[in-house]
N, C-alpha and C positions, 0 to 999 in steps of 0.2 A: 391691336394697340397701334396708334399712329406714331411714327417715328419722326421726331423733329430734332435737327442738329443745329447748333449755333456755336460760334467761337466765343468762349467766355473771356471776360476781361481779366488782366493779371491780378486784380484785387480779389477775385473770387477764390473760394476755398474748395479744396477737394472733398471727397466723400468722408474721409476720416477726420475732417475738421482742421487740418493744418495747411498753411499756405504752401503751394508748390515751390520746390527749391530751384528748379531750372526754369527761369522766366523766358529764356530765349527759345525754348522748344515749343513753338506755337501749336504743333500737332497734338501735344499733350493735353491741350485745353479743349480739343474737339470731342465732344461727348453728347449724348442725348440729354435734353433738358429734363427728361423724366428722371434721370439719376439725381439731379439736384433737388427735385421735389421729394424724392425718397429719402435723401440724406437726413433731413430734419426729423423724419418720422421713425427712423431706425436707429436704435442705440448702437454705439460703437464699442461699448464696454462688453468684453467677453463674458463677464460675470452676469450681465443683465439678461433677463429672459426676453426671448423674441417671440412675439405673439402674432404679429401681422403677417399676412400672406400676400405677396405681390407678384406681378408678371413683368418680366423684363424682355423687351424686344430690341435686339441690336442687329437685326437682319440687314445685310448689305454693308455693314461697317468695314472700312478699310484701314482704320487707324487704331486697332485694338493692340496697343503696345503693352509691354510687360507691366509698366507702372499702373496703367488703368486696369489691367486684368487683375493685378494684385489687390487693388481697391475693390473691384467687383467681388472678389472672393469673400469679402465681409458681408455681402448681401445674400450669399447662397443659403444660409440657414432660414431666410425668410421667403425665398422664392418658391412660387408654385409652378411657374413655367419659365423656360429660358429659350429664347429664339435667337440662334446664331446663323440662320440660313443665309446662304450667298455671301458669307464672309470669305472672300476668295483666298485670303492669305492666312486663314486660320489653320494652325498646325497642332499636332499632338502636344508640343511643348507649351502652347498657349492654354490648352485644356488642363495640363498639369498645373500651371500657375493658377488657373481659376479655381481648381479644387485643392489648393495647397495648404489651406488652413487646417492644421492638425489639432488645434486646440478648440475646435468647434464642439459645442454640446447641443445635441448628441453628435456622435462621430459620423453618423450618416445624415443625409439631407432629405428634406421632404419634397423635393422636386417631383412633380407629377407629369409634366410635359416638357420634352426636349426636342428642339428642331435643329438639326445640324446638316440639313440638306444642302447639296451643292458646295461642300467644303472639301478640303484636302486631308481630312483626318484619316487615321488608319485604325486598325483593331485595338491598338494600345489605348486610345481615347475611350472607345466603347467599353473596353474591359473596366476601366476606372469608373465610368458612369454606372455600369451595371453593379459594381461593388458598393458604390457610394449612394446610390439612389434606389433603394429597394421598393419605394412606393411608386415608381415610374409606371404610368398607365398609357402614355402616348410617346412614341419615338418615331421621328421622321429622319430617315437617312437617304432620301432620294438623291441619286446622282453622286453618292460617295463611292467612288470607283475602287477604293482600296479596302473596303469592308469585305470580310470573308465570313465563312460559317463559324470560325473560331469565336469571334466576339459575339456574334448573334446568338450562339448557343449559350454563352454566359448570361446574356440578357434574359433568355428564356428561363434559366435556372434560378437567377437571383431576383428578377422582377416579376413576382407572381401575379401582380395586378394588371399586367400589360393587356390592354384592350384594343389599342390602335397601333399598328405597325406598318410603316411605309418604307420599303426597300426597293422601290422602282429604280430602274437603271443601274442597279448594283449587279454587274455581270458575274461576280464571283460567288454570289449566293446560290446555293443548291438545295436539293431535297433534305440534306442532312440536318441543317439548322431549322428549316420550316417544319419538319416532322417533330423536332424537339419543342418548338414553339407551340405547336398544336397540343402536344402531350402535357405541357406544363401550364398553359393558359386555360385550356379546356373551355368551359362555358363563358369565360370572361372575354374571349377574343371576339371582337365585333367587326373590325376593319383590317383587311390585309391587302396591301398593294404590292403586287409582284410584277407590274408592267415591265416589259423588256428584260426580265430575268430569264434568259434563254435556257438556263440549266435546270429550271423547275419543270418537273415531269408529273405524270399521273400518280407517282408515289405520294407526293404531297397532298393531292386531292383525297386519297384514301384516308390519310390521317386526319385531315380537316373534317371529313364527313363523319368520322368515328368520334372525335373528341370535341368538336366545336359547333354545337347545335345553334348557338346564337350568332353565328357569322352572318353579317348583314351586308357588308360591302366587300366585294371580291373583284379584284382587278388582275386580269391574266393576259393582258395584251402581249402578243408575240412571245409567249412562253411555249414550252414543248409539251403542254398537256393536250389531251385529245377529247373530242366531244363524247366519245363512248363512256369514258370514266367520269367526265364532268356530269353527264346525265344521271349517273348513279348518286352523285352528290346532291342533286336537286331536292329529293324528298327529305333530306336530313338537315337542311339549313333553312334560314328565313332571309332571303336575299332582297334587299332594297335596291342595291346597285350591282350590276354585273357587266364587266367589260371583258369580252372575248374577242376583241379585235385581232384578226389574223390567226386565230386558233384553228388548228387543222380539224376538218370534219364537221364544222358547224354548218347545219343545213336546216331545212324546214321542219324535219322530224324532231330535231332538238328544240326548236322554238315551240312546237306543239307540247312537248314535255314541260318546257319552262312555263308556258301559260297554264298548264294543269297544276303544277306543284307550287308555283309562286304567284298565283292569281291575286292573293290578298296582300302581297308584300312589295312586289316589284315597282320601283319608281323610275329608275334610270337603266337603260340598256344600250350597249354599244356593240354592234355586230359589223362594224366597218371592215371592209376587205375580207369578209367571209363570203366568197364568191358563189357558194352553193345556196345561199339564202335568196329566196324570191319574195315577191309581193304577197304570196299566199301565206308564208310563214309569218311575215311581219303583220299582216292583217289579223292573223290569229292571236298574236300576242297583244296588239293594241286593243283588240275587241274584248279580250278576257281579263287583262290586268286592270284592276279597279283603280289603282293609285298611280299608274304610269303617267309620267309627265315629260320625259325626255327619251328620244330614240335617235341614235347616230347610225347613219346608213352610208357613210362615205365609201366610195369605190364599188358600190353594188350596181348591178345592171338593171335596176328597177326603173321603168319609164317615168319620166317627169310627171306625166299626166296621172299616173297611178299614185305618186306621192301627193299630188294636189288633191286627189280624191280622198286619200287617208286624212289629210289635213282638214278637209271639209267635214268628214264624218267624226273626227276627233279633235275639235278645236282647242281642247285643253292640253293637248300633247304637242310638244315642240319636236319637229323632225329636222335633223341636221344631215344634209346631203352634199 
């Protein structure tokens, strides 16, 4: 959804239909024009039924003040997705204001997708969202440095429909919560982004292989998993995307197994900085994987002429070096 901001004139009305009281606070008027379009379509009467489902994108906003957040809370019963990514000044207090309407019917929200990536929120916000949004299917917490296993475990327990989970760059996330996510989501889990989660080990892979047969997008960049256990996961899942950048032990033998078990599924592969990978292993994967379209080979010692040869043989595949 495209975000368009403009400064509304003093005669304009806010979302709940009453003129703003403080005309001197110009920042109060700065809001997405999308909100004004929604205001006429959404009833403000708490007794009225809410039937429409809408998406709200406020990513990058720097003026989410309490007054505006309080207004936005009236939209929550109708929202299907909420994007607050890169709202640098967003805090737990702001999330509490946003979810403060206790007279909402029903008492829980129908939000399916929430993006809070690169914000300053902590476990307290995620706990609230987990309790209030049981229908959540997609959660993006990339770069939320204060998130821990405590809140992620609650998401696993209360959000049974979770299929897409992104916790990349969340350094405090460990095997404890990922194991619970695997156990609770089971076949529903499709995408798991653990890039730069250095506390993730082979224990998580074991649970993912046992509980999550539909896992299709797995990102493990610079985690503490090993190729030996990852190889055991390959026959149990259907990977369309695999990022093993910097993972210990990734070599040509692993790529041979990957081409064998994921021949019909694999579309994107990143083996950058896996120094034991050679052109032989890459050639095996690109020759066998029927749907492969992207391969990242940054930091490898594969000769440039060899990459050009692969590009000529496989013109439909993009090689990034």
